[in-house]
N, C-alpha and C positions, 0 to 999 in steps of 0.2 A: 388602548391603542394609542400610539404615539402620533401627535399632530405633525403636520408638514413643517410648520415653523420649528417645532422642537427637534424634529429629525434633521433639519438643515443646520440648526444651531449645534447639535451634537456632532455632526460631521466636521464643522469648522473647529469645534473645540478639540476633537480628536486629532485633527491635523496640527493644531496649535501645540498639543502635547508632543506629537511626533517631532515637530520642528525644534522644540526646546530640547528634546533628547538628542537630536542630531547636532544642535549647537554645543551641547556638553561634550559629545564625542569629538567634534572638530576642535574645540578648545583644548581638550585633553591631548590631542595629537599635535598641538602647536599651530593649528590653522585658526588663529585668533580673529582675523578679519571675517572669515566665513562664519565663525561662531557668532560674531557680533551681528552680522546680517541675519542669520537665522534666529537670533534673539528678537530682532525687530519683527521678523515674519511671524514668530510665535505670538508675540503680543498683539500684532495687527489682527491675526486670525482669532485670537481670544476675544478681543473687543468686538470683532465682526460677529462672532458667535452670540455674544450678549445681545447685540442689536437685532439679530435674527430671532433670538428667543423672545424678544420683546415685541415682535411683530413687524419689524422693518421688512419691506418688500424688496428693496435694493439697498446695498451698501456700496458707497463709492469712495475711492481714494485710498491712499496708503499712509498718510500722515496720522500718527497716533494722536497728535494734538486735535485734529479735526474729528477723528473717530470718537475720541473720548468726549469731545464737546457734544457730539450727537447723542452719546450715551447719557450725558447729564440730563437730557430731556426726559429720560425714563427713570433716572436715579441720581439725585443731587450729590450723593456721596462719590460719584465718579469724578468730581473735582479733585479729590485726593488721589485717585488712580491716575488721573491726567498729570498731576504734578510730578509723578515719577515716570510714567510711560513716555513722556516727551523726551526723556533722556535717550531713548532708543532711536528717535527720528534721524539723528545724524548718521546712523549706520545704514539707512536705506540706500543712500547713494555712496557715502564715504567709504564703506567697507567693500564696495564692489568694483568701482571703476578706476582704472589706472590713472586717469587725469583728474580725479576728484580731490586729491590731496596735494598740496604743494610739497615738493621735495621728496617724493617717493610714492611707490605703489602701495595699496592697502596691505598686501601680503608682507611687506617689509616694515610698514609703519605701525601696525597694530601689535599690541603686546598682551602678555598674560593679564596684566591689571585691567586692560580694556575688556577682554572677554569675561573676566571674573565679575566685573561690575555689571556688564550687560546681562550675564546669566542671573545675577541676583535680581535685577530689575524685571527681567522677563518672567522669572519665577513668581515674583510678587504680583505682577499684573495677572498672570494666569490664575494664581490663587485668589486674587480679589474678584476676578470674573466668576470663577467657579462658586465662590461664596455668594455672590449676588444672584447667581442662577439657582441657588438653593442646593448646590452640590457640595462636596467636601471642600474644605478650605485649603 
């Protein structure tokens, strides 16, 4: 039987994969800002899944820097995950709000290179979390 923490973690991990797939689709269609935001969401949900898998009762916040720091308490190797995951934090606000960037709206400012890098980082974070949860890499 699956424990409640494991069930909760699996739900968050499943949504993380869905968001990463949606990020890929949006980036492929030229919606790079939305793709970058969804990459942040994927990584955020993946780290949240890890924290729930380790027994956290509540997970607060959206910053990957903070979430990964919480994860370090359970697994010191999350310092390495944090070093790349934080690259996605700028997309939480910057990719969504018209006044978040000087000189243009996110839909006009984000490019292929931005979403390509965000997809790489989000994929690495999701893979690292799955590995640390004892799932496939």
